Residue frames relative to the residue before (quaternion, step in Angstrom):
aa qw qx qy qz dx dy dz
M 1.0000 0.0000 0.0000 0.0000 0.00 0.00 0.00
Y 0.3622 -0.7420 0.5283 0.1978 3.59 -0.91 0.96
E 0.1031 -0.7549 0.6453 0.0551 3.52 -1.16 0.77
N 0.3647 -0.7252 0.5413 0.2195 3.59 -0.80 1.02
I 0.1648 -0.8026 0.5712 0.0501 3.53 -0.86 1.05
N 0.0747 0.8528 -0.5167 -0.0111 3.59 0.75 -1.15
E 0.4318 0.6602 -0.4839 0.3788 3.56 0.81 1.15
Q 0.5002 -0.6258 0.4997 0.3293 3.54 -1.13 0.63
V 0.0561 -0.8016 0.5949 -0.0181 3.57 -0.95 0.94
S 0.4419 -0.6321 0.5522 0.3167 3.54 -1.35 0.14
V 0.0414 -0.7956 0.6042 -0.0169 3.57 -0.93 0.92
A 0.2232 -0.7317 0.6298 0.1349 3.55 -0.99 0.92
V 0.0852 -0.8201 0.5658 -0.0019 3.57 -0.84 0.98
I 0.3142 -0.6835 0.6217 0.2181 3.48 -1.42 0.30
F 0.1853 -0.7571 0.6174 0.1061 3.56 -0.92 0.94
S 0.2881 -0.7666 0.5528 0.1539 3.58 -0.75 1.08
K 0.4822 -0.7083 0.4511 0.2496 3.54 -0.74 1.12
G 0.7617 0.4189 -0.2188 0.4432 3.56 0.68 -1.08
S 0.7796 0.3517 -0.1773 0.4869 3.59 0.89 -0.90
H 0.3325 -0.7650 0.4855 0.2616 3.60 1.28 -0.23
K 0.4358 0.6823 -0.4664 0.3562 3.58 1.06 0.77
V 0.3061 -0.7141 0.6043 0.1766 3.50 -1.31 0.54
R 0.0192 -0.7896 0.6133 -0.0029 3.58 -0.98 0.88
P 0.3451 -0.7219 0.5597 0.2154 3.58 -0.63 1.11
F 0.0569 -0.8160 0.5730 0.0498 3.61 -0.95 0.78
K 0.7981 0.0788 -0.0913 0.5904 3.62 1.19 -0.11
V 0.1344 -0.7750 0.6160 0.0442 3.55 -1.05 0.91
R 0.1512 -0.7582 0.6265 0.0991 3.58 -0.97 0.85
W 0.1518 0.7668 -0.6007 0.1677 3.54 -0.64 1.25
N 0.8396 0.0439 -0.0793 0.5357 3.59 -0.91 0.93
N 0.6433 -0.5577 0.2956 0.4332 3.60 1.02 0.90
R 0.6018 0.5022 -0.3757 0.4945 3.57 1.18 0.64
D 0.2955 -0.7331 0.5825 0.1894 3.55 -1.12 0.69
F 0.1259 -0.7636 0.6318 0.0434 3.53 -1.01 0.96
E 0.2449 -0.7782 0.5640 0.1274 3.57 -0.61 1.15
I 0.3480 -0.7590 0.5218 0.1745 3.56 -0.66 1.17
T 0.2028 -0.8008 0.5566 0.0888 3.54 -0.77 1.06
A 0.8084 0.0170 0.0038 0.5884 3.61 1.17 -0.48
V 0.2549 -0.6956 0.6485 0.1750 3.50 -1.30 0.63
D 0.3005 -0.7890 0.5105 0.1629 3.58 -0.48 1.20
Y 0.7636 -0.2033 0.1389 0.5969 3.57 0.94 -0.86
Q 0.0819 -0.7709 0.6259 0.0857 3.50 -1.35 0.23
Y 0.0198 0.7662 -0.6422 0.0121 3.53 -1.26 0.54
K 0.2311 -0.7644 0.5810 0.1575 3.55 -1.28 0.13
Y 0.0314 -0.7780 0.6273 0.0109 3.53 -1.27 0.51
K 0.4381 -0.6786 0.5227 0.2725 3.56 -1.25 0.42
E 0.0213 -0.7518 0.6590 0.0015 3.51 -1.12 0.84
G 0.7857 -0.1149 0.0255 0.6073 3.57 -0.08 1.30
Q 0.7956 -0.2208 0.2008 0.5273 3.58 -0.75 -1.07
S 0.6176 0.5747 -0.3346 0.4199 3.59 1.26 -0.26
L 0.2350 -0.6985 0.6553 0.1657 3.50 -1.22 0.70
I 0.1538 -0.8013 0.5765 0.0431 3.57 -0.59 1.21
H 0.1796 -0.7571 0.6236 0.0752 3.54 -0.84 1.10
V 0.1273 -0.8011 0.5837 0.0370 3.60 -0.70 1.08
F 0.0788 -0.7870 0.6119 0.0040 3.56 -0.89 1.03
S 0.1702 -0.7268 0.6543 0.1207 3.56 -0.99 0.87
V 0.0480 0.8241 -0.5539 0.1087 3.55 -0.48 1.27
T 0.1777 -0.7714 0.5986 0.1228 3.55 -1.30 0.29
D 0.3197 -0.7041 0.5962 0.2161 3.51 -1.29 0.48
G 0.6430 -0.5075 0.3110 0.4819 3.57 1.31 0.20
I 0.7372 0.3234 -0.2000 0.5585 3.57 1.28 -0.29
S 0.8037 0.1316 -0.0281 0.5796 3.56 0.80 -1.09
Y 0.3347 -0.7024 0.5878 0.2215 3.53 -1.32 0.34
F 0.1366 -0.7917 0.5945 0.0320 3.54 -1.01 0.92
E 0.1953 -0.7261 0.6417 0.1512 3.54 -1.13 0.67
L 0.0777 -0.8085 0.5833 -0.0074 3.54 -0.45 1.28
Q 0.1239 -0.7858 0.6042 0.0463 3.57 -0.99 0.86
Y 0.1264 -0.7854 0.6036 0.0539 3.55 -0.81 1.05
D 0.2134 -0.7670 0.5981 0.0920 3.56 -0.70 1.17
S 0.2667 -0.8209 0.4850 0.1409 3.58 -0.19 1.28
A 0.6201 0.5322 -0.3563 0.4530 3.64 1.14 -0.38
N 0.7802 0.3079 -0.1554 0.5219 3.59 1.00 -0.82
L 0.3552 -0.7818 0.4522 0.2412 3.59 1.35 0.06
K 0.5537 0.5798 -0.4299 0.4151 3.57 0.74 1.06
W 0.3356 -0.7146 0.5876 0.1773 3.50 -1.29 0.64
I 0.1078 -0.7712 0.6265 0.0333 3.54 -1.06 0.90
L 0.2860 -0.6900 0.6335 0.2021 3.55 -1.06 0.82
G 0.2718 -0.8109 0.5025 0.1267 3.55 -0.23 1.32
R 0.7638 -0.2013 0.1596 0.5922 3.54 0.89 -0.99
I 0.2314 -0.7452 0.6146 0.1155 3.49 -1.37 0.40
S 0.1271 -0.7787 0.6113 0.0626 3.54 -1.17 0.64
D 0.4096 -0.7035 0.5273 0.2435 3.55 -1.10 0.73
G 0.6162 -0.5815 0.3350 0.4122 3.57 1.28 0.12
E 0.5927 0.5598 -0.3632 0.4511 3.56 1.28 -0.25
A 0.3404 -0.7334 0.5531 0.2008 3.60 -1.00 0.80
H 0.1549 0.7834 -0.5830 0.1495 3.59 -0.23 1.26
């Protein structure tokens, strides 16, 4: 079941030299670190002057929707799921 969060979070990322891709590998939310084991998909869209990069990621237990606002240089945890389909 998905729960909307919409809170700013800290995200550690890996930048790939050859492909110029970004991969989140750790999220800090509610004073807890979640190590990302997989990126399921990503896409981007424009919102005003901002380009928002959206990543659907998992730590193997929960799913997170992370949003990176490239104009304001901030990460938002959009929503989280416990993996159950409700």
